[in-house]
C-alpha positions as CSV (number, residue, x, y, z in Angstrom):
1,G,170.7,-27.0,-98.2
2,R,172.4,-23.7,-97.0
3,L,172.8,-25.0,-93.5
4,S,174.2,-28.4,-94.7
5,K,176.7,-26.6,-97.0
6,R,178.0,-24.4,-94.2
7,L,178.1,-27.3,-91.6
8,E,180.1,-29.3,-94.1
9,Q,182.5,-26.4,-95.0
10,V,183.3,-25.8,-91.3
11,G,183.9,-29.5,-90.7
12,I,180.8,-30.5,-88.6
13,A,179.8,-34.0,-89.3
14,F,176.0,-34.6,-89.7
15,V,173.4,-37.0,-91.0
16,T,170.2,-35.9,-92.7
17,L,167.0,-37.8,-92.1
18,P,163.6,-37.3,-93.6
19,D,160.9,-36.5,-91.0
20,G,159.3,-40.0,-91.4
21,E,162.6,-41.7,-90.5
22,V,163.2,-39.9,-87.2
23,T,162.7,-42.2,-84.3
24,T,164.1,-42.4,-80.8
25,E,166.3,-45.2,-82.0
26,A,167.5,-43.4,-85.1
27,L,168.5,-40.4,-83.0
28,G,170.6,-42.8,-80.9
29,A,173.9,-41.2,-80.0
30,A,173.2,-37.9,-81.7
31,K,174.5,-35.0,-79.6
32,L,172.5,-32.3,-81.3
33,V,169.5,-32.5,-83.7
34,L,168.9,-29.5,-86.0
35,L,165.6,-28.8,-87.6
36,P,166.5,-26.2,-90.4
37,Y,163.0,-25.8,-91.6
38,N,160.1,-28.0,-90.7
39,P,156.8,-26.1,-91.3
40,A,154.7,-29.2,-90.6
41,V,155.8,-31.5,-87.8
42,P,154.2,-34.9,-87.8
43,E,153.3,-36.4,-84.4
44,G,155.9,-39.2,-84.7
45,L,158.7,-36.6,-85.2
46,A,157.5,-34.5,-82.2
47,S,157.3,-37.6,-80.0
48,A,160.7,-38.9,-81.0
49,L,162.3,-35.5,-80.4
50,A,160.6,-35.2,-76.9
51,S,162.0,-38.5,-75.9
52,Y,165.4,-37.6,-77.3
53,V,165.5,-34.3,-75.3
54,S,164.2,-36.0,-72.1
55,G,167.1,-38.4,-72.5
56,G,169.6,-35.6,-72.5
57,G,169.7,-34.7,-76.3
58,K,170.0,-31.1,-77.5
59,L,167.7,-29.6,-80.1
60,G,168.3,-26.6,-82.5
61,L,165.2,-25.1,-84.0
62,F,165.2,-22.7,-87.0
63,F,162.1,-20.7,-87.9
64,C,159.9,-22.9,-85.7
65,S,156.5,-22.1,-84.4
66,D,155.5,-25.6,-83.3
67,A,154.6,-25.3,-79.6
68,R,155.4,-28.9,-78.9
69,L,159.0,-28.4,-80.0
70,L,159.4,-24.9,-78.7
71,S,158.4,-26.0,-75.2
72,L,161.4,-28.5,-75.2
73,V,163.8,-25.6,-75.4
74,G,162.2,-23.1,-73.0
75,V,159.9,-21.2,-75.3
76,R,156.3,-20.7,-74.1
77,S,155.0,-19.5,-77.4
78,A,156.0,-17.8,-80.6
79,S,154.6,-15.2,-83.0
80,Y,155.1,-14.5,-86.6
81,R,156.3,-11.1,-87.8
82,G,156.7,-10.1,-91.4
83,G,155.7,-7.5,-94.0
84,N,154.7,-4.1,-92.5
85,S,155.0,-5.4,-88.9
86,L,158.7,-6.0,-89.2
87,P,161.4,-3.3,-89.8
88,A,164.1,-4.0,-92.4
89,L,166.6,-6.4,-90.7
90,E,170.3,-6.5,-91.5
91,G,171.6,-9.3,-89.3
92,V,172.0,-10.6,-85.8
93,G,174.0,-9.1,-82.9
94,F,175.1,-11.9,-80.5
95,A,176.0,-11.9,-76.8
96,P,179.4,-13.6,-77.0
97,A,179.5,-14.0,-73.2
98,L,176.7,-16.5,-73.5
99,V,178.3,-18.7,-76.2
100,A,182.1,-18.7,-76.4
101,N,183.6,-17.9,-79.8
102,T,180.3,-16.5,-81.2
103,P,180.9,-13.6,-83.6
104,L,179.6,-10.2,-82.5
105,T,177.4,-10.0,-85.6
106,M,176.2,-12.0,-88.6
107,R,174.7,-10.5,-91.7
108,Q,171.2,-12.1,-92.4
109,R,168.6,-10.0,-94.1
110,S,165.5,-11.9,-93.0
111,W,162.1,-10.7,-94.2
112,N,160.0,-12.6,-91.7
113,V,160.8,-14.1,-88.3
114,V,159.4,-16.1,-85.5
115,V,159.6,-14.2,-82.3
116,P,159.8,-16.3,-79.1
117,A,158.2,-15.6,-75.8
118,L,160.4,-17.3,-73.2
119,A,159.1,-19.5,-70.4
120,A,161.0,-17.5,-67.8
121,E,160.8,-20.2,-65.1
122,D,162.5,-22.6,-67.5
123,G,165.9,-21.0,-67.8
124,A,165.9,-19.8,-71.4
125,T,167.6,-16.6,-72.3
126,V,168.0,-14.4,-75.4
127,A,171.6,-14.7,-76.8
128,G,171.1,-12.7,-80.0
129,S,168.8,-10.0,-81.3
130,W,168.0,-8.8,-84.8
131,T,169.9,-5.7,-86.0
132,L,168.2,-3.1,-88.2
133,A,169.2,-2.0,-91.6
134,G,171.0,1.3,-91.3
135,G,172.4,0.3,-87.9
136,G,171.3,-0.3,-84.4
137,G,169.9,-3.2,-82.6
138,S,166.3,-4.1,-81.9
139,A,164.4,-5.8,-79.1
140,I,163.4,-8.6,-81.4
141,A,165.0,-11.9,-80.2
142,A,166.8,-13.8,-82.9
143,L,168.6,-16.5,-80.9
144,T,167.5,-18.1,-77.6
145,L,169.5,-20.5,-75.5
146,H,168.3,-23.2,-73.1
147,R,169.9,-26.1,-71.4
148,C,168.2,-28.4,-73.9
149,G,169.1,-26.4,-77.1
150,F,168.3,-23.2,-79.0
151,T,166.0,-21.5,-81.3
152,F,166.8,-19.2,-84.2
153,G,164.0,-16.9,-85.6
154,H,164.5,-17.6,-89.3
155,V,166.0,-20.2,-91.6
156,Y,169.8,-19.9,-91.9
157,L,170.4,-17.8,-95.1
158,D,174.2,-18.2,-95.3
159,E,174.7,-14.5,-96.4
160,D,177.8,-14.2,-94.2
161,A,180.0,-17.3,-94.7
162,Q,182.7,-16.4,-92.2
163,A,180.5,-15.2,-89.4
164,G,177.9,-18.0,-90.1
165,G,180.5,-20.7,-89.9
166,Q,181.9,-19.3,-86.7
167,W,178.4,-19.0,-85.2
168,L,177.5,-22.6,-86.1
169,L,180.8,-23.9,-84.7
170,A,180.2,-22.0,-81.5
171,L,176.7,-23.3,-81.2
172,V,177.7,-26.9,-81.7
173,E,180.5,-26.6,-79.2
174,H,178.2,-24.9,-76.7
């Protein structure tokens, strides 16, 4: 709901489909498919998304640990961090040189994250890292980019409307 609200407020047109209705045909002319939070990915959805990406489609994954989907966007594996294994996070610091018009930072106080391990030979890169409460960055990747899409390490919390809208517009344009 938070992602849909922000996309709508910044003027990005979208269609929402339940997992069971996602087919290669239903994705048709979509330029970008976003999965805002899909903890269980049915085989039919994974298969349709693989076909979509192999046909040139782009995929945006939020808080995803499904290896089938992560491999489509240059991530070899992912690990969960939360609780005592995760310092207090304040937001994300972006690398605006990688995505034009991205804000420098976006406030997002995530309490657990999925940390990607990039498939180096596949061209993925880290385009944003979590920032720590009290200042400073961290080595924990928050946003990865790949020619077939991106991953973001948590669900979109919409805690920073201006930066969040700017970030989403920049990602869609990219």
